TORDREN-332067 format. One record per residue (C-alpha): residue number from 1; x, y, z. Coordinates in pm, whole numbers, plus 50000, padded with zeros to 5 digits. Example, Ala and Ser with C-alpha at 12.3 -4.5 7.8 and 13.67 -1.06 7.14 Angstrom:
BEGIN
1, 51230, 49550, 50780;
2, 51367, 49894, 50714;
***
This chain:
BEGIN
1, 18375, 50296, 19997;
2, 18648, 50407, 19906;
3, 18805, 50444, 20276;
4, 18654, 50104, 20398;
5, 18933, 49850, 20361;
6, 19207, 50097, 20447;
7, 19086, 50177, 20796;
8, 19024, 49829, 20845;
9, 19355, 49653, 20759;
10, 19502, 49907, 20996;
11, 19246, 49828, 21282;
12, 19356, 49470, 21257;
13, 19724, 49536, 21223;
14, 19771, 49756, 21557;
15, 19708, 49533, 21833;
16, 19914, 49595, 22168;
17, 20014, 49282, 22377;
18, 19844, 49233, 22624;
19, 19883, 48953, 22963;
20, 19769, 48658, 22946;
21, 19431, 48551, 22925;
22, 19329, 48980, 22899;
23, 19054, 49089, 22721;
24, 19102, 49440, 22507;
25, 18764, 49561, 22429;
26, 18750, 49878, 22221;
27, 18434, 50055, 22060;
28, 18494, 50239, 21744;
29, 18290, 50320, 21442;
30, 18171, 50036, 21220;
31, 18157, 50008, 20834;
32, 17871, 50182, 20767;
33, 17959, 50515, 20908;
34, 18207, 50523, 20576;
35, 18075, 50717, 20271;
36, 17951, 50559, 19989;
37, 17951, 50797, 19662;
38, 17854, 50714, 19355;
39, 18195, 50711, 19169;
40, 18326, 50529, 19451;
41, 18393, 50154, 19530;
42, 18038, 50170, 19664;
43, 17862, 50160, 19342;
44, 17691, 49895, 19245;
45, 17905, 49625, 18958;
46, 17726, 49580, 18646;
47, 17404, 49450, 18681;
48, 17365, 49416, 19027;
49, 17060, 49604, 19192;
50, 17192, 49938, 19357;
51, 16967, 49820, 19687;
52, 16998, 49464, 19674;
53, 17193, 49295, 19953;
54, 17521, 49093, 19842;
55, 17629, 48766, 20003;
56, 17908, 48493, 19985;
57, 17854, 48392, 19600;
58, 17987, 48761, 19537;
59, 18342, 48700, 19696;
60, 18720, 48684, 19524;
61, 18828, 48434, 19618;
62, 18552, 48240, 19678;
63, 18502, 48101, 20013;
64, 18587, 47737, 20128;
65, 18229, 47668, 20254;
66, 17897, 47925, 20303;
67, 17556, 47933, 20342;
68, 17297, 48171, 20258;
69, 17058, 48230, 20553;
70, 16697, 48272, 20411;
71, 16623, 48635, 20307;
72, 16756, 48774, 20581;
73, 16972, 49124, 20557;
74, 17219, 49333, 20772;
75, 17154, 49683, 20748;
76, 17465, 49882, 20735;
77, 17313, 50205, 20739;
78, 17209, 50101, 21135;
79, 17551, 49980, 21207;
80, 17765, 50233, 21529;
81, 17927, 50020, 21760;
82, 18163, 49789, 21750;
83, 18320, 49477, 22026;
84, 18660, 49310, 21985;
85, 18808, 49063, 22215;
86, 19150, 48920, 22213;
87, 19202, 48620, 22395;
88, 19415, 48287, 22419;
89, 19759, 48268, 22154;
90, 19648, 48601, 22034;
91, 19717, 48743, 22319;
92, 20084, 48714, 22305;
93, 20124, 48829, 21931;
94, 20450, 48898, 21870;
95, 20408, 49209, 21674;
96, 20422, 49569, 21846;
97, 20148, 49754, 21676;
98, 20024, 50041, 21920;
99, 19633, 50039, 21930;
100, 19641, 50361, 22019;
101, 19757, 50465, 21605;
102, 19429, 50266, 21547;
103, 19207, 50475, 21734;
104, 19343, 50787, 21691;
105, 19287, 50736, 21324;
106, 18949, 50636, 21341;
107, 18877, 50945, 21563;
108, 19000, 51154, 21328;
109, 18782, 51024, 21051;
110, 18461, 51309, 21061;
111, 18213, 51056, 21167;
112, 18047, 51108, 21499;
113, 18163, 50760, 21660;
114, 17992, 50600, 21932;
115, 17953, 50267, 22128;
116, 17941, 50036, 22443;
117, 18162, 49856, 22612;
118, 17926, 49573, 22651;
119, 17963, 49311, 22364;
120, 17601, 49224, 22411;
121, 17542, 49566, 22261;
122, 17807, 49526, 21951;
123, 17670, 49550, 21618;
124, 18000, 49404, 21505;
125, 18181, 49171, 21722;
126, 18529, 49028, 21627;
127, 18638, 48761, 21833;
128, 19055, 48674, 21775;
129, 19264, 48398, 21955;
130, 18892, 48236, 22092;
131, 18824, 47861, 22067;
132, 18517, 47915, 21833;
133, 18684, 47751, 21571;
134, 18590, 47445, 21292;
135, 18809, 47228, 21153;
136, 18790, 47408, 20846;
137, 18943, 47725, 20990;
138, 19222, 47551, 21215;
139, 19297, 47409, 20888;
140, 19464, 47736, 20795;
141, 19555, 47843, 21107;
142, 19590, 48234, 21163;
143, 19468, 48315, 20807;
144, 19080, 48124, 20877;
145, 18791, 48322, 20968;
146, 18460, 48221, 21031;
147, 18216, 48495, 20938;
148, 17848, 48510, 21042;
149, 17574, 48725, 20926;
150, 17252, 48809, 21110;
151, 16994, 49069, 21071;
152, 17110, 49186, 21404;
153, 17453, 49127, 21432;
154, 17798, 49088, 21229;
155, 18030, 48768, 21417;
156, 18373, 48726, 21332;
157, 18605, 48469, 21475;
158, 18956, 48350, 21412;
159, 19262, 48224, 21560;
160, 19460, 48467, 21480;
161, 19497, 48873, 21325;
162, 19521, 48785, 20962;
163, 19199, 48551, 20968;
164, 19029, 48865, 21138;
165, 19184, 49079, 20867;
166, 19024, 48875, 20621;
167, 18707, 48839, 20725;
168, 18698, 49186, 20697;
169, 18779, 49169, 20342;
170, 18507, 48971, 20257;
171, 18255, 49175, 20420;
172, 18378, 49494, 20267;
173, 18317, 49309, 19939;
174, 17959, 49196, 20018;
175, 17881, 49508, 20188;
176, 17937, 49754, 19890;
177, 17535, 49840, 19811;
178, 17496, 49886, 20177;
179, 17355, 49569, 20282;
180, 17463, 49202, 20338;
181, 17276, 48893, 20323;
182, 17234, 48712, 20624;
183, 17507, 48380, 20600;
184, 17748, 48207, 20758;
185, 18122, 48169, 20571;
186, 18373, 47974, 20728;
187, 18706, 48000, 20495;
188, 19052, 47922, 20531;
189, 19354, 47947, 20237;
190, 19466, 47645, 20008;
191, 19835, 47794, 20032;
192, 20007, 48016, 20254;
193, 20204, 48187, 19938;
194, 20004, 48405, 19733;
195, 20181, 48672, 19604;
196, 20246, 48940, 19293;
197, 20552, 49061, 19140;
198, 20657, 49389, 19074;
199, 20938, 49466, 18827;
200, 21059, 49796, 18993;
201, 21373, 49797, 18814;
202, 21267, 49872, 18418;
203, 21034, 50129, 18517;
204, 21030, 50273, 18862;
205, 20736, 50313, 19049;
206, 20658, 50488, 19372;
207, 20597, 50378, 19744;
208, 20246, 50557, 19668;
209, 20173, 50300, 19388;
210, 20283, 50014, 19563;
211, 20065, 50092, 19839;
212, 19775, 50143, 19649;
213, 19865, 49773, 19490;
214, 19865, 49627, 19845;
215, 19517, 49745, 19904;
216, 19388, 49579, 19601;
217, 19578, 49260, 19702;
218, 19479, 49296, 20076;
219, 19086, 49325, 19914;
220, 19195, 49023, 19678;
221, 19405, 48810, 20038;
222, 19714, 48834, 19825;
223, 19986, 48797, 20118;
224, 20347, 48848, 19896;
225, 20467, 49114, 19750;
226, 20803, 49000, 19508;
227, 21004, 49365, 19427;
228, 21220, 49282, 19164;
229, 21467, 49587, 19270;
230, 21745, 49547, 19099;
231, 21815, 49434, 18733;
232, 21988, 49587, 18379;
233, 21723, 49849, 18375;
234, 21849, 50057, 18680;
235, 21908, 49968, 19045;
236, 21635, 50064, 19295;
237, 21761, 50093, 19643;
238, 21943, 50274, 19863;
239, 22286, 50117, 19863;
240, 22508, 50320, 20125;
241, 22812, 50083, 20101;
242, 22816, 50132, 19700;
243, 22692, 50480, 19655;
244, 22726, 50465, 19281;
245, 22449, 50215, 19209;
246, 22206, 50498, 19312;
247, 22396, 50806, 19194;
248, 22491, 50635, 18842;
249, 22342, 50304, 18817;
250, 21987, 50417, 18864;
251, 21982, 50652, 18615;
252, 21947, 50629, 18216;
253, 21862, 50911, 17963;
254, 21555, 50757, 17856;
255, 21231, 50714, 18010;
256, 21090, 50409, 17780;
257, 21277, 50097, 17816;
258, 21247, 50013, 17452;
259, 21406, 50333, 17369;
260, 21705, 50276, 17601;
261, 21710, 49875, 17494;
262, 21763, 50002, 17131;
263, 22029, 50264, 17222;
264, 22377, 50184, 17380;
265, 22227, 50058, 17632;
266, 22413, 50311, 17891;
267, 22338, 50513, 18211;
268, 22351, 50847, 18320;
269, 22427, 51044, 18658;
270, 22104, 51134, 18836;
271, 22173, 51502, 18778;
272, 22207, 51471, 18415;
273, 21964, 51678, 18212;
274, 21646, 51408, 18143;
275, 21780, 51154, 18333;
276, 21507, 50900, 18446;
277, 21491, 50629, 18714;
278, 21501, 50657, 19082;
279, 21514, 50432, 19371;
280, 21359, 50343, 19725;
281, 21540, 50532, 20014;
282, 21616, 50363, 20351;
283, 21289, 50561, 20497;
284, 21091, 50488, 20148;
285, 21173, 50120, 20202;
286, 21021, 50122, 20606;
287, 20715, 50317, 20484;
288, 20676, 49996, 20234;
289, 20718, 49743, 20535;
290, 20520, 49940, 20738;
291, 20198, 49975, 20511;
292, 20261, 49636, 20400;
293, 20275, 49473, 20755;
294, 19898, 49675, 20815;
295, 19800, 49453, 20505;
296, 19913, 49151, 20640;
297, 20123, 49118, 20298;
298, 20512, 49008, 20292;
299, 20726, 49205, 20092;
300, 20993, 48968, 19916;
301, 21334, 49200, 19774;
302, 21516, 49033, 19506;
303, 21859, 49130, 19433;
304, 21944, 48987, 19086;
305, 22248, 48770, 19111;
306, 22454, 48672, 18899;
307, 22328, 48756, 18539;
308, 22100, 49086, 18479;
309, 22374, 49250, 18666;
310, 22445, 49557, 18359;
311, 22431, 49834, 18580;
312, 22636, 49674, 18869;
313, 22916, 49659, 18646;
314, 22845, 49987, 18464;
315, 22898, 50160, 18813;
316, 23142, 49910, 18942;
317, 23313, 49727, 18622;
318, 23616, 49578, 18874;
319, 23317, 49330, 18962;
320, 23321, 49187, 18592;
321, 23525, 48949, 18442;
322, 23673, 49198, 18160;
323, 23683, 49511, 18389;
324, 23489, 49680, 18122;
325, 23242, 49956, 18187;
326, 22968, 49784, 17927;
327, 23161, 49471, 17891;
328, 22894, 49206, 17995;
329, 22627, 49138, 18229;
330, 22737, 48869, 18487;
331, 22900, 48942, 18801;
332, 23236, 48765, 18826;
333, 23246, 48468, 19105;
334, 23605, 48420, 19072;
335, 23649, 48746, 19201;
336, 23645, 48757, 19612;
337, 23537, 49095, 19582;
338, 23223, 48986, 19443;
339, 23122, 48813, 19742;
340, 23208, 49159, 19986;
341, 22991, 49351, 19717;
342, 22719, 49096, 19758;
343, 22703, 49036, 20129;
344, 22772, 49427, 20195;
345, 22427, 49483, 19987;
346, 22263, 49222, 20159;
347, 22372, 49296, 20485;
348, 22177, 49630, 20423;
349, 21870, 49475, 20260;
350, 21814, 49217, 20514;
351, 21773, 49455, 20761;
352, 21523, 49658, 20589;
353, 21303, 49352, 20497;
354, 21145, 49129, 20777;
355, 21060, 48874, 20520;
356, 21194, 48525, 20583;
357, 21301, 48531, 20213;
358, 21538, 48727, 19995;
359, 21529, 48636, 19616;
360, 21841, 48629, 19489;
361, 21743, 48607, 19104;
362, 21992, 48342, 18910;
363, 21800, 48346, 18581;
364, 21933, 48438, 18238;
365, 22347, 48431, 18348;
366, 22526, 48421, 17996;
367, 22810, 48282, 18190;
368, 22981, 48381, 17863;
369, 23326, 48541, 17996;
370, 23347, 48289, 18323;
371, 23489, 48022, 18017;
372, 23765, 48233, 17972;
373, 23785, 48466, 18242;
374, 24124, 48349, 18455;
375, 23977, 48427, 18795;
376, 23645, 48180, 18709;
377, 23895, 47913, 18601;
378, 24092, 47921, 18895;
379, 23795, 47919, 19127;
380, 23655, 47599, 18948;
381, 24006, 47457, 18962;
382, 24057, 47540, 19354;
383, 23679, 47417, 19400;
384, 23651, 47123, 19197;
385, 23384, 47222, 18945;
386, 23353, 47085, 18627;
387, 23160, 47377, 18477;
388, 23006, 47717, 18469;
389, 22698, 47600, 18545;
390, 22861, 47437, 18838;
391, 23037, 47777, 18922;
392, 22692, 47940, 18950;
393, 22565, 47662, 19209;
394, 22903, 47755, 19400;
395, 22808, 48123, 19397;
396, 22414, 48055, 19522;
397, 22512, 47812, 19777;
398, 22763, 48000, 19914;
399, 22517, 48295, 19924;
400, 22258, 48091, 20058;
401, 22514, 47979, 20370;
402, 22581, 48339, 20423;
403, 22181, 48422, 20449;
404, 22119, 48144, 20646;
405, 22340, 48274, 20871;
406, 22141, 48595, 20923;
407, 21820, 48374, 20987;
408, 21726, 48434, 20570;
409, 21626, 48197, 20322;
410, 21720, 48229, 19955;
411, 21441, 48186, 19666;
412, 21569, 48210, 19327;
413, 21410, 48123, 18968;
414, 21411, 47782, 18819;
415, 21799, 47869, 18682;
416, 21927, 47763, 19041;
417, 21887, 47401, 18953;
418, 22141, 47400, 18694;
419, 22520, 47263, 18837;
420, 22293, 47128, 19152;
421, 22033, 47329, 19362;
422, 22188, 47471, 19734;
423, 22086, 47275, 19983;
424, 21775, 47517, 20170;
425, 21698, 47693, 19876;
426, 21321, 47747, 19753;
427, 21223, 47734, 19345;
428, 21009, 47994, 19177;
429, 20979, 47798, 18878;
430, 20860, 48027, 18584;
431, 21007, 47829, 18266;
432, 20686, 47612, 18282;
433, 20645, 47359, 18538;
434, 20935, 47144, 18485;
435, 21164, 47293, 18731;
436, 20939, 47312, 19013;
437, 20850, 46922, 18985;
438, 21167, 46883, 18948;
439, 21224, 47064, 19301;
440, 20931, 46902, 19463;
441, 21062, 46565, 19416;
442, 21360, 46671, 19551;
443, 21210, 46799, 19865;
444, 21221, 47146, 19770;
445, 21010, 47436, 19861;
446, 20844, 47576, 19578;
447, 20640, 47840, 19432;
448, 20460, 47838, 19108;
449, 20480, 48078, 18824;
450, 20481, 47924, 18507;
451, 20511, 48155, 18224;
452, 20215, 48032, 18012;
453, 19973, 48133, 18257;
454, 20092, 48348, 18537;
455, 20289, 48629, 18327;
456, 20092, 48925, 18341;
457, 20273, 49095, 18059;
458, 20153, 48880, 17790;
459, 19888, 49055, 17627;
460, 19513, 48973, 17771;
461, 19325, 48951, 17473;
462, 19367, 49028, 17089;
463, 19665, 49206, 17047;
464, 19547, 49429, 16753;
465, 19315, 49597, 17010;
466, 19566, 49563, 17302;
467, 19860, 49781, 17422;
468, 20216, 49629, 17264;
469, 20318, 49395, 17539;
470, 20649, 49138, 17512;
471, 20426, 48889, 17325;
472, 20190, 48551, 17419;
473, 19840, 48539, 17534;
474, 19733, 48479, 17860;
475, 19351, 48544, 17871;
476, 19203, 48590, 18214;
477, 19057, 48223, 18147;
478, 19380, 48079, 18086;
479, 19519, 48236, 18410;
480, 19230, 48102, 18631;
481, 19233, 47767, 18434;
482, 19606, 47677, 18574;
483, 19619, 47419, 18861;
484, 19936, 47432, 19082;
485, 20010, 47086, 19200;
486, 20138, 46871, 18943;
487, 19990, 46513, 18897;
488, 20174, 46206, 18965;
489, 20353, 46333, 19318;
490, 20339, 46174, 19661;
491, 20179, 46382, 19939;
492, 20471, 46428, 20071;
493, 20629, 46564, 19747;
494, 20328, 46816, 19725;
495, 20327, 46961, 20079;
496, 20645, 47144, 19942;
497, 20429, 47354, 19687;
498, 20372, 47682, 19882;
499, 20169, 47831, 19627;
500, 20162, 48066, 19363;
501, 20256, 48395, 19193;
502, 20164, 48623, 18899;
503, 20452, 48790, 18775;
504, 20427, 49152, 18595;
505, 20787, 49231, 18378;
506, 20772, 49590, 18241;
507, 20970, 49605, 17934;
508, 20666, 49759, 17780;
509, 20459, 49853, 18043;
510, 20629, 50258, 18099;
511, 20327, 50364, 18316;
512, 20123, 50308, 18612;
513, 19799, 50263, 18479;
514, 19894, 49995, 18219;
515, 20070, 49857, 18477;
516, 19719, 49810, 18693;
517, 19521, 49726, 18325;
518, 19766, 49423, 18266;
519, 19726, 49352, 18686;
520, 19393, 49335, 18722;
521, 19130, 49122, 18681;
522, 19414, 48858, 18617;
523, 19551, 48905, 18957;
524, 19185, 48821, 19061;
525, 19272, 48503, 18904;
526, 19586, 48424, 19081;
527, 19405, 48499, 19399;
528, 19172, 48261, 19361;
529, 19395, 47953, 19250;
530, 19579, 48053, 19521;
531, 19352, 48029, 19792;
532, 18999, 47882, 19700;
533, 18998, 47474, 19676;
534, 19069, 47362, 19309;
535, 18689, 47165, 19324;
536, 18536, 47515, 19394;
537, 18709, 47666, 19083;
538, 18419, 47731, 18785;
539, 18488, 48005, 18504;
540, 18133, 48086, 18439;
541, 18107, 48183, 18760;
542, 18403, 48335, 18885;
543, 18399, 48534, 18520;
544, 18090, 48705, 18657;
545, 18265, 48786, 18999;
546, 18540, 48916, 18814;
547, 18308, 49160, 18593;
548, 18164, 49308, 18940;
549, 18511, 49307, 19099;
550, 18611, 49517, 18773;
551, 18348, 49783, 18871;
552, 18483, 49800, 19212;
553, 18803, 49808, 19102;
554, 18755, 50127, 18887;
555, 18479, 50308, 19119;
556, 18841, 50273, 19372;
557, 19046, 50438, 19104;
558, 19196, 50148, 18960;
559, 19273, 50087, 18583;
560, 19138, 49746, 18489;
561, 19130, 49549, 18145;
562, 18781, 49599, 18005;
563, 18681, 49189, 18039;
564, 18316, 49275, 17946;
565, 18414, 49361, 17620;
566, 18683, 49102, 17566;
567, 18753, 48968, 17179;
568, 18894, 48632, 17244;
569, 19106, 48379, 17094;
570, 19178, 48459, 16707;
571, 18925, 48357, 16526;
572, 19071, 48154, 16266;
573, 19210, 47897, 16535;
574, 18886, 47798, 16666;
575, 18783, 47584, 16398;
576, 18967, 47333, 16196;
577, 19041, 47394, 15804;
578, 19035, 47125, 15550;
579, 19202, 47078, 15256;
580, 19377, 46867, 14985;
581, 19701, 46883, 15229;
582, 19508, 46744, 15563;
583, 19679, 46462, 15766;
584, 19881, 46389, 15477;
585, 20246, 46335, 15584;
586, 20558, 46606, 15613;
587, 20861, 46560, 15560;
588, 21129, 46785, 15750;
589, 21417, 46882, 15563;
590, 21504, 47141, 15836;
591, 21425, 47050, 16184;
592, 21152, 47224, 16376;
593, 21277, 47336, 16777;
594, 21217, 47100, 17051;
595, 21125, 47429, 17220;
596, 20800, 47475, 17037;
597, 20761, 47116, 16861;
598, 20333, 47170, 16842;
599, 20175, 46853, 16718;
600, 20495, 46730, 16615;
601, 20550, 46589, 16258;
602, 20140, 46611, 16229;
603, 20138, 47016, 16271;
604, 20150, 47134, 15940;
605, 19900, 46919, 15821;
606, 19669, 46854, 16099;
607, 19405, 47131, 16013;
608, 19450, 47298, 16345;
609, 19550, 47704, 16287;
610, 19728, 47895, 16533;
611, 19592, 48145, 16789;
612, 19748, 48492, 16905;
613, 20065, 48330, 17069;
614, 20373, 48079, 16919;
615, 20320, 47919, 17285;
616, 19969, 47737, 17203;
617, 20099, 47437, 17115;
618, 19953, 47516, 16738;
619, 20237, 47712, 16621;
620, 20549, 47545, 16523;
621, 20851, 47729, 16568;
622, 21218, 47742, 16393;
623, 21569, 47857, 16495;
624, 21675, 47813, 16123;
625, 21514, 47843, 15791;
626, 21189, 47615, 15731;
627, 21213, 47339, 15445;
628, 20916, 47049, 15458;
629, 20776, 46832, 15199;
630, 20421, 46780, 15160;
631, 20350, 46396, 15026;
632, 19990, 46427, 14874;
633, 19992, 46022, 14827;
634, 19975, 46035, 14451;
635, 19929, 46295, 14155;
636, 19686, 46590, 14184;
637, 19576, 46886, 14071;
638, 19656, 47162, 14259;
639, 19535, 47543, 14226;
640, 19710, 47694, 14567;
641, 19970, 47713, 14803;
642, 20016, 47840, 15145;
643, 20141, 47889, 15466;
644, 20071, 48135, 15732;
645, 20352, 48318, 15949;
646, 20372, 48559, 16238;
647, 20613, 48864, 16343;
648, 20599, 48986, 16705;
649, 20926, 49184, 16717;
650, 20926, 49226, 17060;
651, 20960, 48838, 17102;
652, 21196, 48790, 16810;
653, 20953, 48675, 16637;
654, 20961, 48766, 16250;
655, 20798, 48682, 15924;
656, 21067, 48507, 15662;
657, 21226, 48704, 15421;
658, 21031, 48522, 15157;
659, 20889, 48176, 15079;
660, 20964, 47958, 14809;
661, 20720, 47703, 14661;
662, 20803, 47392, 14501;
663, 20626, 47090, 14328;
664, 20737, 46745, 14244;
665, 20594, 46440, 14042;
666, 20884, 46208, 14214;
667, 21013, 46379, 14539;
668, 21361, 46399, 14350;
669, 21322, 46661, 14078;
670, 21131, 46986, 14179;
671, 21035, 47273, 14002;
672, 20991, 47630, 14142;
673, 20619, 47734, 14124;
674, 20729, 48115, 14264;
675, 20825, 48327, 14530;
676, 20607, 48551, 14810;
677, 20826, 48799, 14931;
678, 20826, 48999, 15281;
679, 20643, 49324, 15255;
680, 20665, 49435, 15605;
681, 20980, 49604, 15811;
682, 21109, 49386, 16052;
683, 21091, 49681, 16318;
684, 20735, 49709, 16319;
685, 20620, 49655, 16705;
686, 20304, 49476, 16749;
687, 20162, 49090, 16624;
688, 20105, 49014, 16255;
689, 20047, 48751, 16049;
690, 20101, 48723, 15672;
691, 19967, 48478, 15456;
692, 20283, 48321, 15190;
693, 20047, 48212, 14916;
694, 20072, 48171, 14555;
695, 19744, 48050, 14324;
696, 19873, 47776, 14105;
697, 19792, 47533, 13820;
698, 19988, 47214, 13868;
699, 19957, 46837, 13873;
700, 20222, 46714, 14131;
701, 20255, 46476, 14411;
702, 20516, 46647, 14680;
703, 20479, 47030, 14754;
704, 20790, 47189, 14919;
705, 20782, 47525, 15126;
706, 21104, 47644, 15178;
707, 21079, 47935, 15380;
708, 21397, 48189, 15457;
709, 21443, 48331, 15816;
710, 21493, 48659, 15894;
711, 21878, 48751, 15877;
712, 21849, 48907, 16273;
713, 22032, 48762, 16536;
714, 21801, 48501, 16729;
715, 21549, 48505, 16507;
716, 21239, 48271, 16543;
717, 21048, 48159, 16251;
718, 20647, 48004, 16362;
719, 20446, 47892, 16071;
720, 20092, 47703, 16161;
721, 19968, 47476, 15847;
722, 20040, 47407, 15506;
723, 19724, 47479, 15289;
724, 19690, 47306, 14951;
725, 19373, 47345, 14763;
***
């Protein structure tokens, strides 16, 4: 039913404001009047009988409470009339939405409409703002709802318009076969913030693409769209006060970000032949925000600062510390002109976006030039700032004061904690959960987006069968397994946890179809984690529903990951290996990185092989050469020694240049048993594994592995097990 939820989304968001106590009755077409072509969302999912009635057990996210009432069925084919009543607090809804717009749209559809002004004769009855609310519903306020299906009528009760809207989304999912099982659903969200992130800087997406994703978000009861509008890859919003941002900084001579990144990373004029990019005009933003309102979605704009600002500094180099066009990525907080720029831009942004938040980024600022910049040093001396971290905090705090004065709150990535957190800032915790936990303990609001679970740009299946990605491995099951509420916090501390968000960064995601492939079905898991109670989560049941929902999405024209043919984790990692060195002591000549310790000193002989990602706590990482000695405990005859390494150039993970294996009887004098050389270029895309091993005929007690790290700057080296037999 491809038109089903867009129509009713508009319906619930187009309410006028009646006088107190006044009831409004509208008679419009019901859901069954919409077509159900075989190629659309009405097509039954795999394993579903085309005529079997569906109930609450197909809904994503799973409702808080529901009961199925025997074998009764509401037949959508017989549904013709609709009655709505608005009363109580809902009658004073502050949104200025004209009902006539909805009625006009419905009347323009090629269906005959009939209805009645008597509630008793309606097939579908919606009561917004009435008193028929349970404690479950009231806990979620206006997003809660009660949906009752009997053979003769569907009734929806909700405290507010959002709840009625979400009841329709549940009904849409149950109605895809044309028949709905009789049931009662009482539903309310767990968290107020349930979001998806859209990186439109690295690859520009049309407003039509964003609207299409809002349709999907609405069906899943996701209510925040985070737009990453600016970054080094391009400026994406019309800014009249600083026009070079869209004349120049929004365009580059390469379509693919990877090609641009490998080049000189320069920008070009909009009129240049082959220029790639684009930006949203102010009218585009108004259209996006208006559509989001109809879908009960808040659009949060992100204007990145002070780092990731290469495009700004290319257009206006005077805002950098060096004054050079391509001389850095950080805005200069020592110059007043920088703050004039930021306040000008933000003043234009906040007029366009009614969101209570403005995201100010704050991540990965290098601060390199701040240490020697005369303007920055002067600012630090005048403000009594101890270091460049406190200088960043000064910038963030000053911008917060400005935005607060305009009635807005700031939200930023967890790096804004560095140097001291601005008083009223909300933290988006992406580098694991530590930043979020610290912020919750200090009384700040938090949205959890830990990259190990919520980064949708990581591959979702075996990399050999998936499109090239930035690295990592986050399958649907792992995303679904994430529990946002940290252990050990007080009730007051956890009250500041607003919710959860899924992030899709698009360095390697050029096409719209690829973006959808990365979102779905993992966005289903984000939605259920954000809406449903943790006690109600069951991955086996969720996967069944996700398979059905994926087919529904495919029928609506979305490109989804093929969950039915998921390959899964690297097979080698699923069973322990046993060998002569199992459990033996390892001495590290060169220490492993504290960032990727895996199981610590026991990692390389624990019998556990790594999976598809270096971040799975099985692979041990080195930012230096790896040099480790295995003590077999006594002299033993060995016939093989080897170790596996991985390469994923997109994540700066490279195979070693060579691995030398040495043996010793006493741990003092070593003799070389041989060297294995790398036989793969470090420029190859994708994920690869290589075993550096030798067939030996040695008697020794100690075996030493010396792996020479790639000479590429910033190269990581990862290994999982030193196998000796």
